[in-house]
C-alpha beads as a LAMMPS data file, in Angstrom:
LAMMPS data file: protein, C-alpha beads

116 atoms
115 bonds

1 atom types
1 bond types

-500.0 500.0 xlo xhi
-500.0 500.0 ylo yhi
-500.0 500.0 zlo zhi

Masses

1 110.0

Atoms # bond

1 1 1 57.473 95.195 258.844
2 1 1 57.323 95.963 262.537
3 1 1 54.391 95.019 264.319
4 1 1 52.390 97.462 266.136
5 1 1 51.652 97.179 269.987
6 1 1 48.244 97.822 270.704
7 1 1 48.118 100.953 273.255
8 1 1 45.433 101.322 275.764
9 1 1 43.853 104.485 276.697
10 1 1 46.076 104.701 280.420
11 1 1 47.631 108.173 280.582
12 1 1 51.731 107.920 281.340
13 1 1 53.441 110.917 282.757
14 1 1 56.065 112.440 280.783
15 1 1 58.604 111.415 283.817
16 1 1 57.574 107.767 283.851
17 1 1 57.995 107.610 280.172
18 1 1 61.133 106.237 278.496
19 1 1 63.641 106.279 281.929
20 1 1 61.789 108.530 283.958
21 1 1 63.618 111.222 285.582
22 1 1 63.321 113.924 282.980
23 1 1 60.788 116.525 285.123
24 1 1 63.697 116.498 287.728
25 1 1 66.467 117.217 285.176
26 1 1 63.977 120.152 283.456
27 1 1 63.091 121.449 286.525
28 1 1 66.738 122.000 287.563
29 1 1 67.012 123.272 284.333
30 1 1 64.388 126.104 284.749
31 1 1 65.514 127.440 288.174
32 1 1 66.938 130.496 288.687
33 1 1 70.881 131.181 288.761
34 1 1 71.319 133.779 291.279
35 1 1 75.366 133.301 291.564
36 1 1 75.321 135.608 289.022
37 1 1 72.847 137.674 290.037
38 1 1 72.815 141.549 291.314
39 1 1 69.734 142.970 293.035
40 1 1 69.765 147.216 292.523
41 1 1 67.474 148.928 294.439
42 1 1 66.632 152.939 295.313
43 1 1 66.542 153.729 291.719
44 1 1 64.515 156.610 290.641
45 1 1 60.758 156.296 289.108
46 1 1 61.766 157.556 285.838
47 1 1 64.193 154.512 285.464
48 1 1 63.716 152.943 282.128
49 1 1 65.116 149.284 280.311
50 1 1 68.062 151.174 278.588
51 1 1 68.650 153.515 281.574
52 1 1 69.208 150.172 283.605
53 1 1 71.317 148.598 280.886
54 1 1 73.627 151.849 280.388
55 1 1 73.870 151.735 284.101
56 1 1 75.435 148.149 284.236
57 1 1 77.443 148.049 281.181
58 1 1 80.469 149.207 282.117
59 1 1 80.903 146.388 284.171
60 1 1 79.859 143.454 281.580
61 1 1 77.225 142.415 279.066
62 1 1 73.963 141.798 281.565
63 1 1 72.618 138.154 280.099
64 1 1 69.101 139.351 281.202
65 1 1 67.433 141.766 283.690
66 1 1 64.096 142.556 284.829
67 1 1 63.013 146.226 285.826
68 1 1 59.700 146.094 288.166
69 1 1 57.266 148.589 286.507
70 1 1 53.916 149.240 288.217
71 1 1 51.414 147.881 286.058
72 1 1 49.107 150.869 286.156
73 1 1 51.202 153.873 286.024
74 1 1 54.367 151.906 283.974
75 1 1 56.851 153.349 286.103
76 1 1 59.832 151.845 287.666
77 1 1 59.119 150.519 291.222
78 1 1 62.587 151.494 292.099
79 1 1 64.539 148.125 291.748
80 1 1 65.571 145.777 289.593
81 1 1 67.555 142.359 289.034
82 1 1 70.519 141.807 286.744
83 1 1 72.162 138.839 285.550
84 1 1 75.762 138.463 284.821
85 1 1 77.523 135.545 283.008
86 1 1 80.594 135.674 285.649
87 1 1 80.556 136.495 289.379
88 1 1 83.527 138.700 289.077
89 1 1 81.041 141.172 286.907
90 1 1 78.741 141.051 289.782
91 1 1 81.087 141.653 292.507
92 1 1 82.607 144.476 290.551
93 1 1 79.046 145.853 289.941
94 1 1 77.866 145.542 293.432
95 1 1 81.453 147.014 294.563
96 1 1 80.684 150.207 292.519
97 1 1 77.451 151.036 292.570
98 1 1 76.586 150.156 296.423
99 1 1 75.934 153.557 297.234
100 1 1 76.283 155.466 293.976
101 1 1 74.696 158.567 293.281
102 1 1 72.335 158.305 290.391
103 1 1 69.528 160.663 289.286
104 1 1 69.870 162.287 293.131
105 1 1 69.436 158.520 294.632
106 1 1 71.931 156.408 296.571
107 1 1 71.694 153.088 295.086
108 1 1 71.765 149.841 296.782
109 1 1 73.322 146.809 295.662
110 1 1 74.071 143.372 296.783
111 1 1 73.890 139.478 295.546
112 1 1 70.333 138.476 295.358
113 1 1 69.162 136.206 297.800
114 1 1 68.999 132.448 296.877
115 1 1 65.237 131.159 296.373
116 1 1 63.717 129.118 298.563

Bonds

1 1 1 2
2 1 2 3
3 1 3 4
4 1 4 5
5 1 5 6
6 1 6 7
7 1 7 8
8 1 8 9
9 1 9 10
10 1 10 11
11 1 11 12
12 1 12 13
13 1 13 14
14 1 14 15
15 1 15 16
16 1 16 17
17 1 17 18
18 1 18 19
19 1 19 20
20 1 20 21
21 1 21 22
22 1 22 23
23 1 23 24
24 1 24 25
25 1 25 26
26 1 26 27
27 1 27 28
28 1 28 29
29 1 29 30
30 1 30 31
31 1 31 32
32 1 32 33
33 1 33 34
34 1 34 35
35 1 35 36
36 1 36 37
37 1 37 38
38 1 38 39
39 1 39 40
40 1 40 41
41 1 41 42
42 1 42 43
43 1 43 44
44 1 44 45
45 1 45 46
46 1 46 47
47 1 47 48
48 1 48 49
49 1 49 50
50 1 50 51
51 1 51 52
52 1 52 53
53 1 53 54
54 1 54 55
55 1 55 56
56 1 56 57
57 1 57 58
58 1 58 59
59 1 59 60
60 1 60 61
61 1 61 62
62 1 62 63
63 1 63 64
64 1 64 65
65 1 65 66
66 1 66 67
67 1 67 68
68 1 68 69
69 1 69 70
70 1 70 71
71 1 71 72
72 1 72 73
73 1 73 74
74 1 74 75
75 1 75 76
76 1 76 77
77 1 77 78
78 1 78 79
79 1 79 80
80 1 80 81
81 1 81 82
82 1 82 83
83 1 83 84
84 1 84 85
85 1 85 86
86 1 86 87
87 1 87 88
88 1 88 89
89 1 89 90
90 1 90 91
91 1 91 92
92 1 92 93
93 1 93 94
94 1 94 95
95 1 95 96
96 1 96 97
97 1 97 98
98 1 98 99
99 1 99 100
100 1 100 101
101 1 101 102
102 1 102 103
103 1 103 104
104 1 104 105
105 1 105 106
106 1 106 107
107 1 107 108
108 1 108 109
109 1 109 110
110 1 110 111
111 1 111 112
112 1 112 113
113 1 113 114
114 1 114 115
115 1 115 116
């Protein structure tokens, strides 16, 4: 039978328990990976999530995407972020979509800027 050690009422933060640096590791895991992301701007206000997926599907299946929408009107704010699995897919998307005519708008497509 194992002996239970008396536990005090002192709080021990998670990063101090069992080895320590778990918080630092988990924060690095939660950071955005911008190396495979593209920012597309000058989209039409009528662009929907399905439209965005159809636009980028020829370059690869997007891992995740964010289409900025106005909270009140639910219309597109004319920009989106798309994350692909590989940098080659991003490069191909940028090469094709930058300057592409989409719904009477000339798109701008570029690598996302690293988070500060």
